[in-house]
Every structure is written in structure tokens, then in C-alpha cells.
C-alpha positions in Angstrom: 83.7 103.3 118.6 86.4 105.1 116.9 87.9 104.5 113.3 90.4 107.1 112.4 93.7 107.7 110.4 95.9 110.2 111.7 98.7 111.5 109.5 101.9 113.2 110.7 104.0 115.4 108.6 104.6 113.7 105.2 107.7 113.9 103.4 107.7 110.3 101.9 109.2 108.1 99.1 107.0 107.9 96.0 105.3 104.7 94.7 105.7 104.1 91.0 102.7 103.2 88.9 105.0 101.0 86.8 105.8 98.7 89.5 102.4 96.9 89.4 101.7 94.0 86.8 98.1 93.5 86.0 98.7 89.6 86.0 100.1 89.5 89.5 98.7 92.7 91.3 95.6 94.6 92.0 94.2 97.3 94.4 95.4 95.4 97.4 99.0 95.5 96.0 98.9 99.4 96.0 97.0 99.5 99.3 99.6 97.4 101.0 102.6 99.5 99.5 100.9 102.8 100.2 100.3 101.7 103.9 103.9 100.5 104.2 105.1 103.8 103.2 102.8 105.9 105.3 103.0 103.5 108.4 105.9 105.2 110.1 104.4 108.7 109.8 100.6 107.9 110.6 98.4 106.2 113.2 95.4 104.0 112.6 93.2 104.2 115.5 90.4 101.7 116.4 88.7 101.6 119.7 85.5 100.2 121.1 83.9 97.2 122.6 85.7 97.9 126.0 89.1 98.6 124.6 90.6 102.1 124.2 93.0 101.3 121.6 92.8 98.1 119.5 96.3 96.6 118.7 96.2 97.7 114.9 98.8 99.3 112.8 98.9 101.2 109.6 101.3 98.7 107.7 99.4 95.6 108.4 95.7 96.2 109.5 95.0 99.5 107.5 95.2 97.8 104.1 93.0 95.1 105.2 90.4 97.8 106.4 90.8 99.9 103.2 90.1 96.9 101.1 86.6 96.7 102.7 86.1 100.5 103.2 84.4 101.0 99.5 81.6 98.3 100.1 81.1 99.6 103.7 80.6 103.3 102.5 78.2 102.0 100.0 76.2 100.1 102.6 76.0 102.9 105.0 74.7 105.2 102.3 71.9 102.8 101.3 71.3 101.9 104.9 72.3 98.2 104.5 74.2 95.7 106.6 78.0 95.3 106.3 81.0 94.1 108.2 84.6 94.7 108.8 86.8 91.9 109.3 90.1 92.5 111.0 91.6 89.1 109.9 95.3 89.7 110.4 96.9 87.3 113.0 96.7 88.9 116.5 93.8 91.0 115.9 91.3 88.7 114.5 88.0 90.3 115.1 84.8 91.2 113.0 82.6 94.1 113.5 79.2 93.5 111.9 77.0 96.6 111.4 73.2 96.1 111.3 71.0 99.3 110.5 68.3 100.1 113.1 66.3 103.3 112.7 68.9 105.9 111.9 71.7 104.0 113.8 73.8 100.9 113.4 74.2 98.2 115.9 77.8 97.3 115.9 78.4 93.6 117.1 82.1 92.8 117.7 83.1 89.1 117.5 86.7 88.1 118.5 88.5 84.9 117.2 91.1 85.2 120.0 91.1 85.1 123.9 90.2 88.7 124.0 86.4 89.2 124.4 84.5 92.5 123.8 82.7 94.1 126.8 80.2 95.3 125.6 79.9 93.2 122.5 77.3 95.4 121.0 77.7 99.3 120.6 75.2 101.5 118.9 76.6 104.3 116.4 74.6 107.0 114.7 74.4 106.4 110.8 75.6 109.9 110.0 78.4 109.7 112.5 79.6 106.4 111.1 79.5 107.5 107.6 81.4 110.6 108.4 84.0 108.6 110.4 84.4 106.4 107.4 84.5 109.2 104.8 87.2 111.1 106.9 89.4 108.1 107.2 89.2 107.5 103.4 89.9 111.2 102.8 93.0 111.2 105.2 94.3 108.1 103.3 93.8 109.7 99.9 95.5 112.8 101.0 98.6 110.9 102.1 98.3 108.8 98.8 98.2 111.9 96.5 101.7 112.9 98.1 103.2 109.2 97.8 101.6 108.1 94.6 100.9 111.0 92.4 101.2 108.8 89.3 98.9 106.3 90.8 96.1 108.6 92.0 94.4 108.1 88.5 95.3 104.5 88.1 92.1 102.3 87.1 92.4 100.2 90.0 92.2 103.2 92.4 89.5 104.9 90.6 87.6 101.7 90.7 88.3 101.1 94.3 87.0 104.7 95.0 83.9 104.6 92.7 82.5 101.3 92.2 84.1 98.5 93.8 83.0 94.9 93.1 81.2 92.9 95.7 
């Protein structure tokens, strides 16, 4: 299993902190806009469960993943169960992670005609945490370039530090 964000050379347009309205937007708005901007200059790679490369992209699927990432990182840190739901049309898969003696059993469930083979993979807890942290670090590196006025926005800080369940 692989979860990775690869960034190309980034000379990108800037996101504007003033573009967000607290009555109509939240962290998801920022994540969607950021992923739209970096989408043409980066690659979101997900693989496993018998498929070398899942049909995911930065603009559509990465914001969905990022929204769930803080909760997943908190779960891995404490050794708890969690899942990633790739719910966008076309991918429609869930990976449920259950801790087992220093590892996680990752179970993939599909809501389309594609079926995982194998449906269960094992991943070392430390390797999983490192993979998730690296993905967040790469995203934040790009985000710092495109949204320097947003990097300290309260929604971004909250997303990074203490997300709600």
C-alpha cells in the first residue's frame, strides 16, 4: 500500500485569505481550493489491494483524503482504529485500519464493480505513520507557497493541531 503526494516545481497562483466567509466556508473550502491550485503541478498516488495505481487525482480526491488525515494521524499515534473513505464518484472505496500488535490490518471495501485482491493488507504502524506524515508535510510545503496569508489561519491551525471528531 502506498499513499503519497509528489510535488513538481511550484510557481503557483496565490490563495487569498479574504476569499473565505466564516458563514459559508470551513477548512474544506481551503483544502479544495489549495488542491485545485496544486493539482496541475503534483501527483496524488494511492496503490494497493491489487491495483498499482488507484484512479485518484489531486483536485478531487486529495481534499477528501486531507479532510480525514488529522483524525487518522491521531488514531495511528494512539494505536486506534480509523478509516479513509474515498467517497468521490468513480473511486468509491474505503480503507479501514485496525491495529494488531505493532501493525495495522488494512481492509479495502469497494462500492463499485472493482474489487480489491487482496482485500486485506498489513502495514507496519511506524511505516503508516511516516507515510501519512510525509504526505501532510508535502501538502503543507505546497500550501505555504500558494497560501502564505492562510498558513496561520485559525481553520488551518485547527486542522493541523486538534481536529474535531
